[in-house]
C-alpha positions, 0 to 999 in steps of 0.5 A, a space after each residue: 379284578 386281577 392285579 398285574 402280578 396275578 395276570 403275569 403269574 397266570 401267564 407264566 404258569 400256562 405258557 408251556 402248556 399253551 405252547 404244547 397245546 398249540 403245537 399239537 393243533 398246528 404241528 409247527 412250533 414257530 406258528 404255535 409260538 406266534 399263536 400263543 403270544 397273540 392269545 396272551 396279548 389278547 388276554 392281557 389287553 382285553 381281559 386283564 381287568 377281569 377277576 383272576 378266577 376267570 382267567 383260565 377259562 378266558 385264556 383257553 377260549 382265546 387260545 382255541 379261537 386263535 388256533 381256529 383263526 390261524 387255520 382260517 387265515 392259512 386257508 385263505 393265504 394258501 388260496 391266494 398263493 395258489 392263484 398268484 403263483 401262476 402270475 409270479 415267476 419266482 416267489 421271494 425267499 424272505 425267510 424269517 426266523 423267529 429269534 425265540 428259542 423253542 421251549 424245551 421240556 424241563 422234565 429231567 429225572 431225579 438223582 434217585 432214579 436210574 438211567 433206565 427209568 429216566 429213559 423209559 419215562 422220557 420214551 413214554 412222555 414222547 409217545 404220549 406227546 405223539 399220540 395226543 397230537 394224533 387225536 382229532 382236534 375236538 378230542 384233543 381240545 377236550 382232553 387237554 382242557 380237562 386233564 392238562 389244564 384241570 378245568 372241570 366239565 362245565 368250564 371245558 364245555 363253556 370254553 369249547 362252546 359245546 354241551 357237557 355231554 359232548 365234553 365227556 364223550 370227547 374225553 372218553 374217546 380220547 382216553 380210550 384212543 390214547 390207551 389203545 395207542 400206547 398199549 400197541 406201542 408196548 407201554 402198559 
C-alpha cells in the first residue's frame, strides 16, 4: 500500500508529463489541465491504497480514460449546443478563466553551453513537441508511455488495452514518423 507521501511524490513526479500528454491529445492547455487534475483526483480517491509500484500504470489508464471521456462529453455538448443555438438568440458570455498558470518547461541551458547551442536545443524541443502533437492518437499514446513514461511493452499494452504487438507497431510508426518529420525540418 502506498503511503500518502509516496502518492504525493508520485503525483508530483508525473504532473508535467501528464499535462504535456493531455495537451498533445486535447490541443487546449486549459482543458488539458482540467483533465490531468481530474485524473490525479481519481487516482488518489479510488486507488490511493494500492501499492506504489502499481500507480504509474493505473494513472496512465486513468489519464487516457479521462481524455477519451473529455472527447465524448465534448461531442455530446457540441451536438446539444448546435441544436439549442437555433432556439437561443444570444448565448451567454460567461467566460471563465482557470486561475492556474500554464506550466512552463524548465529546460534552461547550463552555464557551459553557448547561446547558439541553447537556441538550437530549444528549437529542437519545440519541433519535437509539435511533431508529437501531430501523431495519430494511438501512436502518440504508445510513444509517450514507452519513451516518456518509461513503461515496458507489457505495461503499455495493459494501459492501452491492446496487444504487445500493437504497442510495438504503434511505437515503431511513431518513431519513424517523428524521425522523418524532424529530418524534413532540417534536424539530424
